[in-house]
C-alpha positions in Angstrom: 60.5 1.8 -75.6 61.1 5.8 -74.8 64.2 6.5 -72.6 62.0 7.7 -69.7 59.8 4.5 -69.5 63.0 2.6 -69.7 64.3 4.4 -66.8 61.2 3.9 -64.9 61.2 0.3 -65.6 64.8 0.0 -64.4 64.0 2.0 -61.4 61.1 -0.2 -60.7 63.0 -3.5 -61.0 65.9 -2.2 -58.8 63.0 -1.1 -56.0 61.5 -4.6 -56.0 65.0 -6.5 -55.9 66.1 -4.0 -53.0 62.8 -5.0 -51.1 62.9 -8.8 -51.9 66.2 -9.0 -50.4 65.9 -10.0 -46.8 67.7 -7.9 -43.8 70.4 -9.5 -41.8 69.1 -10.6 -38.5 72.6 -11.3 -36.9 73.6 -10.0 -33.8 77.2 -9.6 -32.5 78.5 -11.8 -29.6 78.9 -9.3 -27.4 75.2 -8.1 -27.3 74.0 -10.6 -24.9 70.7 -9.4 -23.1 71.1 -8.9 -19.3 68.4 -11.9 -19.0 70.5 -14.3 -20.1 73.7 -13.4 -18.2 74.6 -16.4 -16.1 74.3 -15.7 -12.1 76.7 -16.2 -9.6 77.3 -19.8 -8.5 76.1 -21.0 -5.0 79.2 -21.6 -2.7 79.6 -25.2 -1.4 80.7 -28.9 -2.0 77.7 -29.5 -4.3 79.2 -27.3 -7.3 79.5 -29.6 -10.4 82.6 -29.4 -12.5 82.7 -27.6 -15.6 82.4 -29.7 -19.0 85.3 -29.8 -21.7 84.1 -27.1 -24.5 83.0 -28.7 -27.7 85.3 -27.9 -30.6 84.0 -27.4 -34.0 86.0 -27.3 -37.0 84.8 -25.7 -40.3 86.5 -25.7 -43.6 86.8 -22.8 -45.7 86.6 -23.7 -49.2 86.8 -20.1 -50.5 83.9 -18.4 -52.6 80.8 -20.5 -53.4 80.3 -19.7 -57.2 77.2 -22.1 -57.0 75.2 -19.9 -54.9 76.6 -16.8 -56.6 75.2 -18.1 -59.8 71.9 -18.8 -58.3 71.6 -15.5 -56.7 72.6 -13.6 -60.0 70.0 -15.7 -62.0 67.2 -14.9 -59.6 68.1 -11.0 -59.8 68.6 -11.3 -63.4 65.1 -12.9 -63.5 63.3 -10.3 -61.7 64.9 -7.6 -63.5 64.1 -9.2 -66.8 60.3 -9.7 -65.5 60.0 -6.0 -64.3 61.2 -4.7 -67.8 59.1 -7.0 -69.6 56.0 -6.1 -67.8 56.7 -2.7 -68.3 57.1 -3.1 -71.9 54.1 -5.3 -72.2 51.7 -2.6 -70.3 53.1 0.2 -72.5 52.3 -1.9 -75.5 49.0 -2.7 -74.3 47.8 1.0 -74.1 49.0 1.8 -77.7 46.2 1.8 -80.5 47.5 1.5 -84.2 47.1 4.6 -86.0 44.9 4.7 -89.5 
């Protein structure tokens, strides 16, 4: 494969990989819309008592190598697929010389 085609195949594989990754949809906790802010409670004896907060404990086991391996394998498969398809398409147009 000529170097120019190899560069084009790698660039195409990187572009496909970049477009395939999802964008993060997380928002910071401080970004609460004005419509969901609590209103001032009405004064009077009918107020209810506040409940105790729920405590959730998480255990951090460090880096998840299994998930990293799956992600790396998927990325490698996409790159190999793009390079292989570029190589196959370059071979399909070639005619044998006589």
